[in-house]
N, C-alpha and C positions, 0 to 999 in steps of 0.2 A: 371898978377892977383894972388892978395894975395892968402893965404888959406882962410883965413875970408869970403873972397868974393865970393871963391867956395864952402864954404860950407852952406852960406847960399843961393846962388844958387839952391844946390841938396838941401837944405831943400823946398824950396820953391815948385820945382819939384815933391817932394813926396809930397807935400803937395796938391798941386794944380790935381795929379794923386790918391789921394786917393777922393778928393771929387769930380773929374770928375767919379769916379767909382759907386762912390754910386747915382749918378745921371743918370746913364745908366739905360735902363729898362732891366727888366728880361726877359730871354728869357722863353717860355712854360713847357720846361720840368724842369727849375731851379722853377718855382711856383707849377709844379706836387709836384715837391721833401719836398718842404716847407708845404705841404699838409695832404700830409704821414705823416711828421715827427709831425706833430702837432697833426693829429687822432693817432699817436703810444703815444705819451706824455699823451695825454688826459687822465687823472686817471677812470680807470674803477672801481665803484664804485655800481652801479646797481645789484642788485641778485633775481634770480627768486626762487620764493618761491611755492609749492605746498603742501598744509595743507587738510588732511582728516578733512570733517565735517559730523555729522550727518544725517544717510539716512534713509529712512523708510525700503525695502528691499534692494537697493542698493547702492553701494557705492561711494560717494560724496565727488571729493576734489576741493578744491578753487586754482587758479591758480594766482598768485600776482607778481607784481617786487616791489620786495623793494629799495627804493631809498633815503636814509640817505641823502644826499646832495640836493634831490630834483633837481635836472636835468633836463631841458627841455626833455622830451620824447617825439618823434614824433610817434614811428611804434614799434611793436614788431611783434617778427617768433616764438613762442614756437612749434617746432612739440617734441612730447612726444613717446618714445618709452616704451613698453609694451609687457608681455608674449601674445599673443592671445588663448591660449589654458588654461590660467587661468583666465582671463576678458573679458567681450567684453564693447566695447562702445555701450552707450545706447543715448544719447543726449548734447549735447555743448549750455550751457545758457551763455548768452551774455548780457542777459536785463542788471546787473549791471557793466559791462563793461565799464570802464574809455576813451575808445577807441571805435569809432561812424562807423566807415568804416572797412570794412572787405577787405580783400585779397583775387584777385580771386583764386577758386580752395582748399581754405584751410576752416577753420571751417567745420571741418570734419573729418568723421577717413577711416583709414584704417585695416578693419578687417583681413584680409588674412594675411597682414605684422605686422601688431598693432600697427598702429601710431594713434595720436592723430596728427592733421595738424592744427594750428591755426597762422593767420595774422591776426594780429589788427592794423589801425591807427585812425590818429587824425589829423580833420584840425588847429587845435590849440595843442601846444603841452601840456602834465600832465606833472604835479612838482610835486606832493604829494608826500610824504615821503611812501605809501604805495598803488601802484596802483592796481586795482582790472583790470582782464583782462578776464578770465572765472568762470564759473562754470562746471564741467562735472562729468555726471553719467556714472556708469558704472555696469554693471554686474557680479556676480563672477559666473564663469562656472567650480570649481573646487576648492579641498583644497587645503591649502597652504598657505605661502606668495604670496604677488602680491610686484613687485619691478616696480617702473616707473621713468624713467629716461630722462634726457633733450637727443634729438638726434642732434647729428652730428652740434654740436658748435664749432667756428671758431672766433679766434682772430677781423677776416674782416667782410663783409658782405656775404663773400660767404656760409656760413653755410647756416644750417634749424633754427639754434636758434638764436635771439639777442633780444636786445633793442637799440635803434637808439635813436641819435638825430641831428641837423641840427650843421655843424661846416663850415662857410663860404660858403655857399649853398649846401655843401655836405652831405649826410648823412653819422656816423659814428659808429659803435658799441661801445656800453658803457658796455655789461654786463658783468660782472666777469664771468671765468667759473663755471660751475653747479657743484655742490656736486654731486657725484654718488655712488648711485641711490637718487632721488629726493627726492621719497618718498620710504618705504615701509609700506606696510598695512600687519596684523599679525591679520587673520580672518578666 
């Protein structure tokens, strides 16, 4: 056999091998790794905002998502931490919330530890530039500045603060790491 025929045969074997390997089904671990990589590559552009609004005698803050790219957000979990010696949670108003469903055991206060625990979702994704979550009312119980922070943010779904969308049937967190503190109130 001459060298040209050997090179052609080797090239044919290489091409056939590459074509066949592309047609072979992937195993479950490869698919899982691809989904994790896709979720990690998803650009996080959604941010949590907490804004003080005029209240009568109490402190009123509005919690919303800023969503400049209008990503389809299906759920949000927002646990907020505060000093229970300076303010006390009074009520959580979700009438204007874009999310109609409530997570079990959320949308409540832990008065001893100083937490607002919010969990909301929607049957259809919300994709506005600003997505209202709730209006929270506090009573000031001591003088001085009040700081409210996002509690237990993680890049994954394992924390207590996230904004989530579906990617290939799986939820992923698309929330940017919240600033710390999220809000300072000087009253």
